[in-house]
N, C-alpha and C positions, 0 to 999 in steps of 0.2 A: 433433362429440360426443367427449368424452374415453373412452378405452377402459377396460375393466375390469382392474384389474392382479390376476393370479393369483396364488397363492401362491409361485411362483419370483420374484415382483417384476417380471415382463415383462407387456407389455398383452396381452389375448387378443383377436384379432380375425380380418380375412380373410386368404386365404393370402399376399397381399403381405405383411403386416403380419407373418405368422409368419415368410416367408421372411427380413425384415428383423431380426427378433430372433434367428434362428438364426445370422445373421450377427453380430449384437453378441455372443451367447454364444462364438463363436469368437474376435472379438478380445479377448474379456474373457480367455479360455483363454491366449489368446498372450502376453497382457501380463504374465504371471507372478503375478498377484495372487491371493493365498491364498483359501481357502474358507471362513473364518470369516466370517459376517455380521455386520455392525454393525446392530442392529435399529433402525428408526424412521428412518433416514437415507436418503432418495431424492432422487436427482440427476436433473432432468429433461434430456433429450438434446436434441441440436440438429440432428435431422433434420426437414427440411422436410414434415412429414406430421402427423397428429392426434398428440398427445405420448403415449410410454410411458415406463414407469419401470422402474429396477432398482436395486438397493443398492447402495453401495459396500461395499467388501470389505477385510478385514485378514487378515494371516497369524498374528497372534498372537507374533511373535518380537520379543524385546526387542533395542533398538537404542540404541547412545550415538551422538549426532549433534553436530556443531558448527555453530553459526550465526554469522552476523556482523550486529549490531544497532545500529542509530545509538542512540549514548548520549545523545542529547537527547529520546528519546521512546520509553520502553522498558514503557509501559503493557501493551501485549497480550502481550509476553514475559514479563513479570513475572506477569501473572495465569496464563498457560499454565504458567508453570514450578512456581507455587503449587498448581494445582489440576487440569492436565488432561495434561500430559506423560506422568505416570506411568500414568493410566488408557488412553493410547493405547500403552505398553510403550516409552515413550521417555525417555532421559535426555540433553537438550538444554542443552548449554552454550554461551555466548557466546564469541568471540573477546575475549581481555583488552584493556584500555585503552580510551581514548576513541576513538570511531569516528563519522564524518560518513559521509552517502550514498555519496559516493564512494569514502570509504575502505572501506565495507563491500564495496563491487562490487569493490575492488581485492584484498581477502582472497580473494573468491571467484575471480576471476582467477588469483590465484596459489596457488592449490590449499589454501587454509588453512582451508577450511569447505565444506560442501555447498551451503550456499545463503547468499543474502545477502537482508537488508532493506533498502529505500530508497526515496524518493521517487519516484514513478512520473516525474516531469519528469527527475530525476536520472537513472534508469534509461534515458530515449530519449536523453539528451545522452551517455551512455556506448556505448551500442548505435549511434550515429550516427557514432562513433570508429571501430566495427568492431573484430573481432577476439575478441568477448567468447561463449564458448561457454556459453549459458545460456540458459533460458527463463523468462518470467514466469508464475506459476502460480496465485497469488491476491492479491488486495487484503487488507490487514491492518486499516487504520481510515482513516477520514476525515481531512482536513486541518484545522488549526486555525491557520491563518495570519492575523495580524492586523497591519494598518498603523496605528502608534501616533502620535498628534501630541503633540509638546510643547505643554503647557498655555500659552497665549498667541500660538501661531501662528494667525493668522485664515484658517483654509481649513474649508470646510464640506464640501465635494464632491471626490471624487476626480478630478473633470476639472480641479481648479483646483491640482494638487500639483506642476505644472511650474515648476522653479526651486528647489525645497525640497533640502535636503542630508538625505538618508534614510540611515540606518545600517542596516547588516546584520552580522550577528554571525559570520559565515563564509563564505568563497567556495564551499565545497562543499554548503553547504545549499540547498534549492529556494525557500526564502522571497524571494528576490531575482526569480527565475524567474516564480514566480506571480503577483506585483504587477506585474512587467513585461509580463504578458499582459493585465493587467487594465487597465493604463495605455494599451496598444496599442489596447485597445477603444474608449477614451476618446479616440483620436487624439493620444496624446502619446507621443513618442518616448522609450521606458526608457533609453536610451543616452544620450542628448543632452540631452533635456529635464529630466532631474533630475541631481542631483549625488548619486552612490554613495558613501558612506563606511565602510570595514570597521573595525569596533569589536569588541572582546572583549566578551564578555557583562557580565563584572565592571567594564567601564567605561562602559556605556552610560548609567547613572544620572550619572555625574559629568560626561559629554559633554554631557548635557542641562542640567544646573544650570549649566554654564559657556555655554552658548548655541551650542556647537558644531554641532550637529545640531538639524534642525527636527522629524525623525519616525526612526521606527525601523520594521523589518519583522521580524517573528521567528513563531515558532509556540509553542502552548503544550507545556509549561508555564512556558517562559520569558515569554513575551509575557502571559500571564495574572497571572504575580508583578508585570511592570513596571506591569499596568494595575491591580491591585488590591493593591499594597504600601501600607504606612503611607505617608501622604501623598502619594499618586501624582503623579507629575508628567507622566503621559500620559493623553490620551483616544482613544478608538476612532474612527479613520475609517472603516475598510473592514475585512472579514474574509472567511474561505472557510467560514463555520460556518452559514449561511443560504441560501436559495435552493437551485439545481440544483448548486453547488459542494459544498454541505453533504451531498449524496447521494452524491458521488464518492468514490472511495479516494484517498487519498494514499500513505501507504507500501504497498509491496508487495514480496511475497515471489518472489525469483527462484531456482531452483536450476540447478545445473551439468549439461550435457547428458549428462556421465559418470555422475552420480549417479542420473539418471533413467532411465538406459538399464541401470545394473547393479543398482538395487534399487527398481522402482517400487511396491513394497507401503509402502516406509518412506516414498515420497513422499507416499503417500495418508495414512499415518497422521499425517505432520508437518501437512500441510494441515489435516485435519479437527480437530488438536489446537488449532491456532493459531485456527481457524473459530470452533471452539468457545469459546475464550477470548473472543473478539471478542463472540459472541453473549451471554455471559454479563456481559461488561460494560455490555452494553445493558439486560440483563434486570435485573441487580442492582447499579447503580450505587453505592447506599449501601454494601453488603457490600464492592464493589471500594475504595472510599475507606477502610474499616475495614481492611482487609486488607494495603493498600499505605501506610497512613499511615507516614511518615517514609522512605519508600523512592524515592518520586520526587520528586527536586530538593529534599528536604528540608521537603515539604509536609505539614502534617498532617490529618487525616482531613476537618476541616470544610472546610479550603481545596481539596481533592481533590474533597469532594462538591461544592462551588460549582462547580468548574470542568468537573465530566463534566456538570453539568445544562445548560451552556453551550455542549455539544458535540454535535456528531451522531455517535451511537454505533452498533456493529455493523454498519459498512460494510466487509464482506469478500467481495467478488464474485469468482466464478471463471467458467470457460466463457465463455460468449457476453455475458454480463452484463461481464465483465472487459473482454472484446475491445472491445466499444462503448466503454467509458471510455479505453482506450488511444488507440482511434481518435481520440476526442476530444482528448486530449492533443497526440496528433500534429498535429491541426489547430492546435492552439495553439503550438507549436513552429513551425511554417510561419511563423506572424504575427510571431516575433522572427526569422525567417530561420536559423533553427537546424534546420531540415529542409526540403528541397528541395520546392517546390511541385508537381513531378513525381511523387513518392511517392504511391501510394495508400493513403489512411490505414487503409481496413478492411484491405486485403492486407497492409499492414506490422504490423497488430495480430495477425492470424492468423499472421504470420510468428514473432513473439516470444514469443507467448503459447502456452501448453499446458495442458489441463484434465487434471491426473492423476485426478480423480475420474470423469472420464469413460470412463476404461479403454480409451483409444483404442490401436490396433495400434502396438508398439515401431517398426516400420518407419516410422511418421510422424515420430517425431523426427528422424531421419535422412536423411529424403529432402530434408529443408530444408538450405539453405546454412548453415555454422555461422558464427555472428554474422550478423546483417541487413546488408545493403548498402542 
């Protein structure tokens, strides 16, 4: 039975539970999080006993933060900047210039920002290489990967893509990795079974018209524009917007260990603002389309509205939910030979993830090795 929640946000119950709650108060105080309580937000803890609750806290200070965000998918950042950062006393600016997933993580590694957003598959690839002093703290949104076939190509199932010439638009994107996993599950070697061709986004249509490629893997908004532009040359064979893939996060926020140690309250504010933006996108897609018309890859409100209606919105896991998803991605990287089979997926996820909203003891950041191995 769920415990009654007291006025202080803590569960009331037996002496055992009270001792656990006292320990949580000590941890929260030790984390340096301020006393101003944000009403209405409760985060479920992850102890293995009947759930108790507390309220995430902010200290009300104003902060200016720099993030690095992939320029191919800025939806959550654009909404957060327009509506939510100011509410959490944040001025968040992006690193200027075009950024891929690997590029954003390189910015974080180089000390040019306090946090970076990149696809989880890209995070895992970079963590595997070692030396990254950061933790993944929240998912940002689900993926919208699409495998598009050039019209006239006689393939109706993913099982039959062997031998096709498949374009992808950037070596640093996770599009190829995602569909490589799907191919491996279908018994196709994604390295030798298909021919990968890297093409800039501006040349995809010309390559399709010239018969130089049979298919393309991309993510929205580019994939949506290729599929729904005037006289479209492509049809959709597979995507990540349905089934269990649609419920999983793609983009994820990682924060540097130094930032997490020096200003945990700022990390709380940033994660809460971005998750609020993700939730608002899910609740108000029509308003999002109106707000961002012309800002996302030159798409108007009607095009944005149609695209959002075909995506899974509001996927922004933290804590245990995030770790479960990261462990699933680790298993998939094993399928591709990009992660040793000897790595324990759940343990690895616990190592590289951190829940800033749980107000864990600061010592738990630093008891872990810097950069997973």
